N, C-alpha and C positions, 0 to 999 in steps of 0.2 A: 841400700841395694836397689830400692825402687827408683831413686833419683838417677842412678847410673843407667838403668834400663830405659827410662824416659829420654835421657840425653842421647843415647844411641839411636833410639827410634826417630827422634827429631832430626838427627844427623842424616839418617837414611832418607827421610822425606825430602830434605833439602837437596840431596844428591839427585833424587828422582825428579824433582821439579826442574833442576838445572838441566838434566838430561832431556826432558821434554822440550824445553825451550831450544836447546841445541838441535834436536831432531827436527823441530818445526822450521828452524832457520835453514837447515840443510834442504828440506823439502821446498821451502820458499825459493831458495836459490836455484834449485833444479828446475822449477816451473819457469822462473825468469829466463833460464837458458833453453826453454822448451825441451828439457830432458825429462819427459813425462814418465819414462820407464823407471828412472831413479826415484822420481817423486812418488809414483805409485808403490814402489817397494817400501819407501819410508812410511807411507800411509798404512800399508798392509801390516807393518811391524807394530803400529799403534792401535789398529782396529780391534784387536782382541781384548783390549783393556781401555776402551774409551771412557768408561766410568771413572777411571783414575786420573783423567786429564784435569789439571787444575782449572778452576772456574774462570780465571782471568785469561786462560789460553783457549777456552772452548770455541769461541766465535772464530778465532784465527784458525784453529784446527779444522773446523768444518768448512771454512772458506777454502783452505788449502786442499782439503779432500775433494771438494767439488771441482776445483780448478785442475787437480791432478788427473781425475778420471775423465772429465770433459766429454768429448765426442766418442772416446773409446768405450765408455760405459755410462751412457746417458742416465740410466735409471739410478745408479749409485751417485752420480754427480748431482742430480736433482734432489735426491733424498738428503744429501749433505747440505745443499743450499737451503732446503726447507727447514732443516734443523738449525742452521745459522740464523735464518729469519726469526724463528721462534725464540732463540736465545737473546738476540739483540732487541726484539720487541719487548721481552720481559725486563731487560736491563735499561731500556730507554735509549740505547745507543744505536748507531746506524753506520758505523765506520765500514765494516765489511759488507753489510747489506747493500750499501750504495755501489760497492765495487762488484758484488755478485750479480745484481739484477741485470746489467747489460749482458753478462756471460750467460745467464739463464735464458734471456731472450734469444741470444745467439744459438743456444742449444735447441730451443723450440723451433726456430727457423730451420736449423739443420735437419731435424727429424721430419718436419713437415715437408721440406723439399725432397727428402729421401723417399717419403711416401708418395708424393706427387709424381716423381720421376719413375718410381717402380710401377705406378698405376698407368701413367700415360705412355711412357717410352718402352718399358720392358715388359709390360703386361704381367708383371710378377705380383699377383694379387696376394700371395702369402706375405711377402715383405711389405706390401702396401697396407694390408690389414693391420699388421703389427705396429707399423709406424704411425698410421692415422690414429689408432687407438692410444698410442703412447703420447702423441701430440695433444690429444684431448685430455689425458690425465695430467700432462704438464700444464695445460692451460684450459681448465674446466669450463671457462666461459665461452670458449670457441667450440660450441657444440656441433658445428658443421663437420668437424673432424670425426666425431662419433658416427654421424650419418655416413660419411665416406667409408669409415671402417666397416659398417654394416653392409654397404653395397659391395665393397671389395671381398668381404668374407663370403657373400652370396655368389660372387663370380668364381671363386675358387671352390664352390660347392661345399664350403664349411657351413652347413645350414644351422647347426647348433649355435655356433658363435654369432652368425648373422642374426638369428632369432633373438639371442640374448641382447645384442646391441640395439636392435629395433625396439625391443621391450623397454630397454633403458631409456631410449628416446621418448617413448610414450610416457614413461614414469616422470620424466623431467618436463613434460609438456612441450617438447620441441615442435616448432612449426616450420622452421627454415625460411620464414618470411624476412626479406630484407628490403630496404628502401633503395631504389635506384634514382639517380639524379640526371635528368635530361634537360637539354636545351637545343634550340634550332640553330644550326650553322647558317649564318646569314648569306654566306657565299654560295653554298650548295642547296640551301633550303631543306636539308636533311636533319631530322631529329636524331640527336646523338646521345649516348650514355657517356657522361663525362666523369664517371668514377664517384668521388666523394662530393659532399655538399659544398665544402669550401672551394674545391677546384672548379666546380660548376659555376658557383657564384662569382668567382674571380674571372672566369671566361666571359660571363655575361657583362661584368663591369668593364672589361676591355673593349666591349662593343662588337666582338667577333660573333657572339651568340645572343639569341633573344628567346623570349617565351619559355622561361624555366618551368619545369614541372617535376613533381615527385611522384613516383609510382612504386607500389609494393609488389613484390614477386608473389606468385601463388604459394599457398601453404603446401608443405610436403606431408601433412598428416594423412591425407587420403592415400598417398603412395606408400606410406609406412604400413598402413592397414592392408593394402593390396599385397605388399611384399611379404608380410607376415602370413597372409593367407596362402600365397604361392609356395612359401617354405613348408607350410603344413601339408600342402598337396604333395610336394616333393618327398616329404617324409611319410607319405601314405595316410595322412590324417585328414582326409577329405571332409568328413563331417565337421571337424573342429574348424577347418578353413571357412566353410559356409557359415557356421555360427558366428565366427569372429567378424566377418564383414557385414552380416545381417545386424549384429548388435551395434556396429558402428553406424549403420544407416538408420537405425531406430532413433539415434540421437540427432542425426542430421539428414532427415528424409529428402530434403531439397538440394543436397550437395551433389552437383552433377558429376564431379570427379569420383566420388564414392560410388555413385550409381554405375558409372562406366567401368570402374574397377570390378564391381560385382559382375557386370556383364562379361568382362574379360575372363573372370574366374570360370564362368560357365562355358566359355570357349575351350578352356583347358580341360574342363570336365566333359566336353563334347555334348553339351546339352543345348543345342542350337534353338530349340523352341523357347527355352527360358531366356536365352540371349536376345532373341527377337522381342520377347515381351518387355525386357528391360530397355532395349533400344527404342521401342515405341514410347515407353515412359520418358526416356531421355529427350525425345523429340518434343514432347509436351513441355518439358522444362526449358528447352533451348530450340525453339522452332526455326531459328535463323542459322543453324549450324549445318553446313552442307555435308560434313563428314558423317554425321548421324544418318542422314538420308542415304548417303552412299553405302554405309554399312548395312542398312536395311535392304538396299538393292542387292548386295552380295548374298545376304542370308536367303532372300526370296529366290534369287537365281539358282543358288545351290539346291534349293528345295523344289526346283522345277516350276516355280510360280513366275513365269516369264513376264506376263503383263504387269504384275505387281512390281517386279524388279525394274522394268522399263519406266514405270511411273516414278519410282524413287530416284532413279538415275537422273531423270529429267528435272526433278525437284532440286537435286544437288547442283545441277548445271544452272538452273534458274538462280540459285543463291550464289553460285560462284561460276561465272561464265568461263573462267580459266582453269577449270578442274579437269585436267587431262585424263586422269584415270576414269572419271565418270563418263567422258566421251567414249573412251576405249571399251569400257564394260557395257555401255549402252549399245554400241555397235555389235558386240559379241552376243548380247541378249537378243537383239533383232535377228542376227544370223543363225541363232540356235533353231529357228523355225525351218532352216534349210533341210535338215536331216529328214524330216517327214516328207518334204517335197521330193527329194531324191529317191526315197523309198517308193513313192507313188510312181515316179518316172520309170523306175526299173520294172515295175509291175505292168506298165503300159507301153512297152517297147514296140509292140505291134499295132497299138491304137494311136495312130499318128495325130489325130485331132486332139485327143486327151493329152498326149505327150507334149504337143506344141503349147497347149494351154498351161501345162505345168511348168514348161520352160520359161514362158512369159512371167509366170508367178515367181519363179526363182530369180529372174532378172529384176523384177520389181522389188524383191527383198534386198538384193544387192544395192539397188539405187536408194532404197530407204536407209540402209546402214551407212552408205558411202560418205555422206556429209559429216557424220559423227566421227567416222574413222579418219577422214582427212583432217578434221579439227584436232583430234588426238595427236596425229602425226605433226601437225603444225606447232602444237604446244610443247611437245616433248618427243622428238623422233627417237624411236628404238627399232631394233631389228624386227620385233613383232609387228609394229605398226607398218613398216615398209613391206614386210612379207605379206601381210593381210591385204594391203592396198594393191600390191602387185598381182595377187591372185584374182581379186575382183576386176582389176583393169584388164587382165588377160581374158577372163571369162566373159566380160562384156564388150570386148574389142575396143577398149578405151586406149587412145594413142599415148596417154600419159605413162603407159607401161614402159615404153621405150626410154623415157627419161629416167624412170625409177630403177630400171633393171641394173644399170652399171653401179648405181648407189648401193643397191642390195648386195651385189657381188663384192664390192669394196668392203662393206660392213662385215661380210662373212670371210674376208681374206682370200677371196677366190681370184 
Protein backbone atom coordinates (compact mmCIF):
# COMPACT_ATOMS: atom_id res chain seq x y z
CA UNK A 1 0.00 0.00 0.00
CA UNK A 2 2.84 2.38 0.88
CA UNK A 3 4.51 1.81 -2.48
CA UNK A 4 1.33 2.63 -4.36
CA UNK A 5 0.93 5.94 -2.50
CA UNK A 6 4.56 6.89 -3.18
CA UNK A 7 4.19 6.08 -6.85
CA UNK A 8 1.06 8.29 -7.13
CA UNK A 9 2.85 11.17 -5.32
CA UNK A 10 5.83 10.95 -7.64
CA UNK A 11 3.51 10.95 -10.61
CA UNK A 12 1.78 14.11 -9.39
CA UNK A 13 5.11 15.86 -8.85
CA UNK A 14 6.23 15.05 -12.38
CA UNK A 15 3.02 16.49 -13.81
CA UNK A 16 3.52 19.66 -11.66
CA UNK A 17 7.09 20.11 -12.90
CA UNK A 18 5.98 19.63 -16.49
CA UNK A 19 3.23 22.24 -15.97
CA UNK A 20 5.76 24.74 -14.58
CA UNK A 21 8.01 24.41 -17.57
CA UNK A 22 5.07 24.77 -19.95
CA UNK A 23 3.79 27.87 -18.14
CA UNK A 24 7.25 29.47 -18.14
CA UNK A 25 7.59 28.84 -21.87
CA UNK A 26 4.20 30.47 -22.46
CA UNK A 27 5.31 33.52 -20.44
CA UNK A 28 8.62 33.62 -22.31
CA UNK A 29 6.85 33.59 -25.69
CA UNK A 30 4.45 36.33 -24.58
CA UNK A 31 7.41 38.54 -23.58
CA UNK A 32 9.11 37.89 -26.93
CA UNK A 33 5.92 39.15 -28.61
CA UNK A 34 5.76 42.16 -26.20
CA UNK A 35 2.44 40.77 -24.93
CA UNK A 36 3.15 41.84 -21.38
CA UNK A 37 -0.48 41.55 -20.26
CA UNK A 38 -0.47 37.80 -20.95
CA UNK A 39 3.01 37.48 -19.44
CA UNK A 40 1.92 39.22 -16.23
CA UNK A 41 -1.19 37.04 -15.98
CA UNK A 42 1.04 33.97 -16.26
CA UNK A 43 3.40 35.28 -13.58
CA UNK A 44 0.45 36.15 -11.32
CA UNK A 45 -0.74 32.53 -11.53
CA UNK A 46 2.65 31.35 -10.22
CA UNK A 47 3.33 34.11 -7.65
CA UNK A 48 1.14 32.58 -4.98
CA UNK A 49 3.25 29.44 -4.85
CA UNK A 50 6.80 30.53 -5.75
CA UNK A 51 8.30 28.24 -3.12
CA UNK A 52 7.05 25.24 -5.15
CA UNK A 53 8.98 26.22 -8.28
CA UNK A 54 11.61 23.64 -9.06
CA UNK A 55 15.15 24.81 -8.26
CA UNK A 56 16.38 24.44 -11.84
CA UNK A 57 13.63 26.80 -13.05
CA UNK A 58 13.98 29.44 -10.32
CA UNK A 59 16.45 31.73 -12.11
CA UNK A 60 14.41 31.52 -15.31
CA UNK A 61 11.19 32.29 -13.43
CA UNK A 62 12.57 35.41 -11.71
CA UNK A 63 14.13 36.61 -14.96
CA UNK A 64 10.75 36.27 -16.68
CA UNK A 65 8.98 37.94 -13.76
CA UNK A 66 11.29 40.96 -13.94
CA UNK A 67 10.90 41.16 -17.72
CA UNK A 68 7.11 40.79 -17.56
CA UNK A 69 6.57 43.61 -15.07
CA UNK A 70 9.31 45.90 -16.40
CA UNK A 71 8.31 49.57 -16.58
CA UNK A 72 4.68 48.87 -15.65
CA UNK A 73 5.70 47.85 -12.12
CA UNK A 74 9.30 48.79 -11.54
CA UNK A 75 9.34 47.80 -7.87
CA UNK A 76 8.20 44.23 -8.64
CA UNK A 77 10.56 43.96 -11.60
CA UNK A 78 13.58 45.02 -9.56
CA UNK A 79 12.63 42.73 -6.68
CA UNK A 80 12.52 39.82 -9.16
CA UNK A 81 15.89 40.72 -10.69
CA UNK A 82 17.48 41.01 -7.25
CA UNK A 83 16.20 37.52 -6.40
CA UNK A 84 17.58 36.23 -9.71
CA UNK A 85 21.03 37.72 -8.99
CA UNK A 86 21.01 36.11 -5.54
CA UNK A 87 20.09 32.68 -6.94
CA UNK A 88 22.69 32.67 -9.71
CA UNK A 89 25.39 34.05 -7.43
CA UNK A 90 24.86 31.08 -5.08
CA UNK A 91 24.84 28.61 -7.98
CA UNK A 92 27.87 30.15 -9.67
CA UNK A 93 25.94 30.66 -12.89
CA UNK A 94 25.24 33.90 -14.75
CA UNK A 95 23.07 33.01 -17.75
CA UNK A 96 20.04 35.09 -16.80
CA UNK A 97 22.01 37.62 -14.77
CA UNK A 98 23.86 38.70 -17.91
CA UNK A 99 20.54 39.18 -19.71
CA UNK A 100 18.85 40.93 -16.76
CA UNK A 101 21.53 43.54 -15.95
CA UNK A 102 20.99 45.65 -19.10
CA UNK A 103 17.23 45.51 -18.47
CA UNK A 104 17.74 46.64 -14.86
CA UNK A 105 19.92 49.54 -16.03
CA UNK A 106 17.21 50.48 -18.51
CA UNK A 107 14.66 50.54 -15.67
CA UNK A 108 16.92 52.74 -13.55
CA UNK A 109 17.29 55.15 -16.48
CA UNK A 110 13.53 55.12 -17.05
CA UNK A 111 12.73 55.96 -13.42
CA UNK A 112 15.42 58.63 -13.13
CA UNK A 113 14.22 60.31 -16.35
CA UNK A 114 10.66 60.23 -15.03
CA UNK A 115 11.83 61.96 -11.85
CA UNK A 116 13.88 64.58 -13.71
CA UNK A 117 11.03 65.39 -16.12
CA UNK A 118 8.53 65.65 -13.27
CA UNK A 119 10.88 68.00 -11.40
CA UNK A 120 12.07 70.22 -14.26
CA UNK A 121 9.19 70.26 -16.76
CA UNK A 122 6.01 69.51 -14.84
CA UNK A 123 6.97 70.87 -11.40
CA UNK A 124 5.23 67.73 -10.12
CA UNK A 125 7.26 67.35 -6.94
CA UNK A 126 5.15 64.44 -5.63
CA UNK A 127 6.05 62.30 -8.65
CA UNK A 128 9.62 63.61 -8.61
CA UNK A 129 10.10 62.70 -4.94
CA UNK A 130 8.76 59.17 -5.42
CA UNK A 131 10.90 58.44 -8.48
CA UNK A 132 14.10 60.10 -7.23
CA UNK A 133 13.89 57.95 -4.11
CA UNK A 134 13.06 54.84 -6.14
CA UNK A 135 16.09 55.49 -8.36
CA UNK A 136 18.24 55.71 -5.23
CA UNK A 137 16.84 52.40 -3.93
CA UNK A 138 17.50 50.77 -7.32
CA UNK A 139 21.04 52.13 -7.42
CA UNK A 140 22.16 52.89 -3.83
CA UNK A 141 25.59 54.15 -4.92
CA UNK A 142 23.91 57.03 -6.79
CA UNK A 143 23.28 59.01 -3.61
CA UNK A 144 22.58 62.23 -5.55
CA UNK A 145 19.09 60.85 -6.17
CA UNK A 146 18.43 60.65 -2.42
CA UNK A 147 19.47 64.31 -2.16
CA UNK A 148 17.15 65.20 -5.05
CA UNK A 149 14.32 63.30 -3.34
CA UNK A 150 14.85 65.33 -0.16
CA UNK A 151 14.77 68.61 -2.10
CA UNK A 152 11.63 67.58 -4.02
CA UNK A 153 9.82 66.53 -0.86
CA UNK A 154 10.61 69.89 0.70
CA UNK A 155 9.25 71.74 -2.35
CA UNK A 156 5.94 69.89 -2.03
CA UNK A 157 5.97 70.81 1.69
CA UNK A 158 6.16 67.16 2.72
CA UNK A 159 8.52 68.15 5.50
CA UNK A 160 8.41 64.81 7.35
CA UNK A 161 9.62 62.91 4.27
CA UNK A 162 12.17 65.58 3.40
CA UNK A 163 13.54 65.53 6.96
CA UNK A 164 13.77 61.72 6.86
CA UNK A 165 15.75 61.79 3.59
CA UNK A 166 18.09 64.56 4.77
CA UNK A 167 18.78 62.58 7.95
CA UNK A 168 19.51 59.50 5.85
CA UNK A 169 21.98 61.59 3.83
CA UNK A 170 23.69 62.61 7.05
CA UNK A 171 23.80 59.00 8.26
CA UNK A 172 25.54 57.79 5.08
CA UNK A 173 28.00 60.70 5.18
CA UNK A 174 26.81 62.22 1.91
CA UNK A 175 28.83 65.24 0.73
CA UNK A 176 27.73 65.64 -2.88
CA UNK A 177 31.32 66.49 -3.81
CA UNK A 178 32.12 65.62 -7.42
CA UNK A 179 35.19 66.20 -9.57
CA UNK A 180 34.79 68.37 -12.65
CA UNK A 181 37.27 68.17 -15.51
CA UNK A 182 38.21 71.44 -17.20
CA UNK A 183 40.47 72.52 -20.05
CA UNK A 184 40.99 75.75 -21.97
CA UNK A 185 39.56 75.98 -25.49
CA UNK A 186 42.53 77.16 -27.57
CA UNK A 187 40.31 78.89 -30.12
CA UNK A 188 38.22 80.94 -27.65
CA UNK A 189 40.54 81.01 -24.65
CA UNK A 190 37.59 79.99 -22.46
CA UNK A 191 37.94 77.42 -19.69
CA UNK A 192 35.29 74.72 -20.27
CA UNK A 193 33.87 71.81 -18.29
CA UNK A 194 34.35 68.82 -20.58
CA UNK A 195 32.39 66.22 -18.62
CA UNK A 196 34.36 63.11 -17.75
CA UNK A 197 38.12 62.75 -17.35
CA UNK A 198 38.56 60.51 -20.41
CA UNK A 199 36.63 62.95 -22.62
CA UNK A 200 38.66 65.90 -21.33
CA UNK A 201 41.97 64.07 -21.79
CA UNK A 202 40.96 63.08 -25.32
CA UNK A 203 40.16 66.70 -26.24
CA UNK A 204 43.54 67.80 -24.89
CA UNK A 205 45.26 65.10 -26.96
CA UNK A 206 43.59 66.34 -30.14
CA UNK A 207 45.25 69.72 -29.55
CA UNK A 208 41.95 71.64 -29.42
CA UNK A 209 42.27 72.18 -25.66
CA UNK A 210 45.11 72.87 -23.23
CA UNK A 211 45.79 73.42 -19.53
CA UNK A 212 43.70 70.58 -18.06
CA UNK A 213 42.60 71.06 -14.45
CA UNK A 214 40.49 69.07 -11.98
CA UNK A 215 38.19 70.89 -9.56
CA UNK A 216 35.96 69.55 -6.80
CA UNK A 217 32.48 70.97 -6.30
CA UNK A 218 31.51 72.34 -2.88
CA UNK A 219 30.21 69.97 -0.22
CA UNK A 220 26.44 69.92 0.31
CA UNK A 221 26.76 69.01 4.00
CA UNK A 222 26.25 72.61 5.14
CA UNK A 223 23.15 72.88 2.94
CA UNK A 224 21.76 69.67 4.42
CA UNK A 225 22.11 71.06 7.94
CA UNK A 226 20.56 74.35 6.83
CA UNK A 227 17.61 72.56 5.22
CA UNK A 228 17.07 70.39 8.29
CA UNK A 229 16.99 73.56 10.39
CA UNK A 230 14.53 75.27 8.03
CA UNK A 231 12.26 72.22 8.11
CA UNK A 232 12.31 72.30 11.91
CA UNK A 233 11.31 75.98 11.79
CA UNK A 234 8.48 75.18 9.35
CA UNK A 235 7.30 72.54 11.83
CA UNK A 236 7.37 75.08 14.65
CA UNK A 237 10.45 73.50 16.25
CA UNK A 238 12.54 76.67 16.39
CA UNK A 239 14.67 75.72 19.38
CA UNK A 240 15.60 72.40 17.78
CA UNK A 241 16.58 74.21 14.57
CA UNK A 242 18.95 76.56 16.40
CA UNK A 243 20.48 73.68 18.37
CA UNK A 244 21.00 71.62 15.18
CA UNK A 245 22.95 74.28 13.35
CA UNK A 246 24.92 75.35 16.43
CA UNK A 247 26.00 71.75 17.01
CA UNK A 248 27.18 71.54 13.41
CA UNK A 249 29.18 74.75 13.80
CA UNK A 250 30.87 73.44 16.94
CA UNK A 251 32.48 70.76 14.80
CA UNK A 252 33.33 73.16 11.95
CA UNK A 253 33.66 76.68 13.46
CA UNK A 254 35.57 78.01 10.43
CA UNK A 255 33.14 76.66 7.82
CA UNK A 256 31.87 79.80 6.09
CA UNK A 257 28.87 78.05 4.51
CA UNK A 258 27.68 76.79 7.88
CA UNK A 259 28.11 80.26 9.35
CA UNK A 260 26.12 81.84 6.52
CA UNK A 261 23.41 79.21 6.91
CA UNK A 262 23.15 80.05 10.61
CA UNK A 263 22.91 83.72 9.66
CA UNK A 264 20.14 82.90 7.19
CA UNK A 265 18.35 81.02 9.95
CA UNK A 266 18.22 84.21 12.02
CA UNK A 267 16.72 86.11 9.09
CA UNK A 268 13.87 83.59 9.12
CA UNK A 269 13.55 84.13 12.87
CA UNK A 270 13.66 87.93 12.30
CA UNK A 271 16.59 88.31 14.69
CA UNK A 272 18.54 90.84 12.66
CA UNK A 273 20.94 91.76 15.48
CA UNK A 274 22.12 88.14 15.58
CA UNK A 275 22.30 88.09 11.78
CA UNK A 276 24.54 91.15 11.80
CA UNK A 277 26.78 89.62 14.45
CA UNK A 278 27.28 86.52 12.31
CA UNK A 279 27.85 88.53 9.14
CA UNK A 280 30.60 90.47 10.89
CA UNK A 281 32.13 87.14 11.90
CA UNK A 282 31.83 85.99 8.27
CA UNK A 283 33.72 89.08 7.08
CA UNK A 284 36.60 88.09 9.35
CA UNK A 285 36.68 84.64 7.74
CA UNK A 286 36.37 85.94 4.17
CA UNK A 287 37.41 89.62 4.01
CA UNK A 288 37.51 89.64 0.19
CA UNK A 289 33.86 88.66 -0.25
CA UNK A 290 31.82 91.65 -1.53
CA UNK A 291 28.46 89.99 -0.87
CA UNK A 292 29.16 89.85 2.86
CA UNK A 293 29.79 93.60 2.99
CA UNK A 294 26.71 94.23 0.86
CA UNK A 295 24.57 92.23 3.32
CA UNK A 296 26.00 94.21 6.24
CA UNK A 297 25.07 97.36 4.34
CA UNK A 298 21.47 96.17 3.98
CA UNK A 299 21.20 95.27 7.68
CA UNK A 300 22.56 98.63 8.81
CA UNK A 301 20.42 100.54 6.33
CA UNK A 302 17.29 98.78 7.58
CA UNK A 303 18.27 99.72 11.13
CA UNK A 304 18.65 103.38 10.16
CA UNK A 305 22.45 103.33 10.46
CA UNK A 306 22.97 105.15 7.17
CA UNK A 307 26.64 106.08 7.49
CA UNK A 308 27.59 102.53 8.45
CA UNK A 309 25.55 101.20 5.51
CA UNK A 310 27.27 103.60 3.10
CA UNK A 311 30.67 102.40 4.32
CA UNK A 312 29.75 98.76 3.76
CA UNK A 313 28.37 99.41 0.27
CA UNK A 314 31.54 101.28 -0.69
CA UNK A 315 33.63 98.35 0.55
CA UNK A 316 31.52 95.94 -1.54
CA UNK A 317 32.11 98.14 -4.61
CA UNK A 318 35.84 98.33 -3.86
CA UNK A 319 35.98 94.53 -3.92
CA UNK A 320 33.69 94.23 -6.94
CA UNK A 321 33.52 97.36 -9.14
CA UNK A 322 30.74 95.70 -11.21
CA UNK A 323 28.37 95.15 -8.26
CA UNK A 324 25.21 96.83 -9.61
CA UNK A 325 23.06 96.24 -6.51
CA UNK A 326 25.72 97.82 -4.29
CA UNK A 327 25.74 100.99 -6.44
CA UNK A 328 21.93 101.13 -6.35
CA UNK A 329 21.70 100.64 -2.60
CA UNK A 330 24.49 103.16 -2.02
CA UNK A 331 22.57 105.80 -3.95
CA UNK A 332 19.40 104.96 -1.99
CA UNK A 333 21.29 105.23 1.31
CA UNK A 334 22.65 108.65 0.36
CA UNK A 335 19.22 109.88 -0.77
CA UNK A 336 17.64 108.70 2.49
CA UNK A 337 18.93 111.97 3.97
CA UNK A 338 16.56 113.92 1.72
CA UNK A 339 13.49 113.36 3.94
CA UNK A 340 14.94 115.42 6.79
CA UNK A 341 15.89 118.23 4.38
CA UNK A 342 12.37 118.31 2.87
CA UNK A 343 10.81 118.49 6.33
CA UNK A 344 13.03 121.46 7.19
CA UNK A 345 12.17 123.15 3.89
CA UNK A 346 8.47 122.83 4.66
CA UNK A 347 9.04 124.46 8.05
CA UNK A 348 10.86 127.40 6.47
CA UNK A 349 8.60 128.32 3.57
CA UNK A 350 8.58 131.98 4.65
CA UNK A 351 12.29 132.06 5.55
CA UNK A 352 13.67 132.49 2.05
CA UNK A 353 17.32 132.50 3.05
CA UNK A 354 17.02 129.31 5.08
CA UNK A 355 14.87 127.70 2.37
CA UNK A 356 17.44 128.49 -0.33
CA UNK A 357 20.21 127.02 1.81
CA UNK A 358 18.22 123.82 2.28
CA UNK A 359 17.45 123.65 -1.45
CA UNK A 360 21.17 123.84 -2.22
CA UNK A 361 21.78 121.12 0.35
CA UNK A 362 19.13 118.95 -1.35
CA UNK A 363 20.74 119.41 -4.78
CA UNK A 364 24.15 118.59 -3.33
CA UNK A 365 22.65 115.35 -2.03
CA UNK A 366 21.31 114.53 -5.50
CA UNK A 367 24.69 115.22 -7.07
CA UNK A 368 26.38 113.01 -4.48
CA UNK A 369 24.05 110.08 -5.22
CA UNK A 370 23.89 110.59 -9.00
CA UNK A 371 27.21 108.93 -10.06
CA UNK A 372 26.34 105.75 -8.14
CA UNK A 373 22.83 105.65 -9.57
CA UNK A 374 24.13 106.18 -13.10
CA UNK A 375 26.63 103.36 -12.62
CA UNK A 376 23.89 101.04 -11.34
CA UNK A 377 21.85 101.86 -14.46
CA UNK A 378 24.85 101.26 -16.70
CA UNK A 379 25.54 97.85 -15.15
CA UNK A 380 21.95 96.64 -15.11
CA UNK A 381 19.17 98.92 -16.32
CA UNK A 382 15.82 98.39 -14.62
CA UNK A 383 12.63 100.41 -14.37
CA UNK A 384 13.72 101.48 -10.87
CA UNK A 385 17.11 102.82 -11.99
CA UNK A 386 15.57 104.74 -14.89
CA UNK A 387 12.75 106.17 -12.75
CA UNK A 388 15.18 107.29 -10.03
CA UNK A 389 17.52 108.90 -12.55
CA UNK A 390 14.63 110.67 -14.29
CA UNK A 391 13.42 112.13 -10.98
CA UNK A 392 16.87 113.51 -10.15
CA UNK A 393 17.43 114.85 -13.68
CA UNK A 394 14.07 116.65 -13.55
CA UNK A 395 14.70 118.11 -10.09
CA UNK A 396 18.18 119.32 -11.01
CA UNK A 397 17.27 120.54 -14.51
CA UNK A 398 19.58 118.04 -16.14
CA UNK A 399 19.02 117.78 -19.92
CA UNK A 400 19.59 114.01 -19.78
CA UNK A 401 15.96 113.79 -18.66
CA UNK A 402 14.75 114.33 -22.22
CA UNK A 403 16.75 111.36 -23.48
CA UNK A 404 15.65 109.11 -20.64
CA UNK A 405 11.94 109.99 -20.59
CA UNK A 406 10.92 108.04 -23.76
CA UNK A 407 12.93 105.06 -22.52
CA UNK A 408 11.02 105.10 -19.23
CA UNK A 409 7.67 105.39 -21.03
CA UNK A 410 8.55 102.43 -23.25
CA UNK A 411 9.55 100.35 -20.23
CA UNK A 412 6.19 101.06 -18.64
CA UNK A 413 4.31 100.31 -21.86
CA UNK A 414 3.01 103.86 -22.12
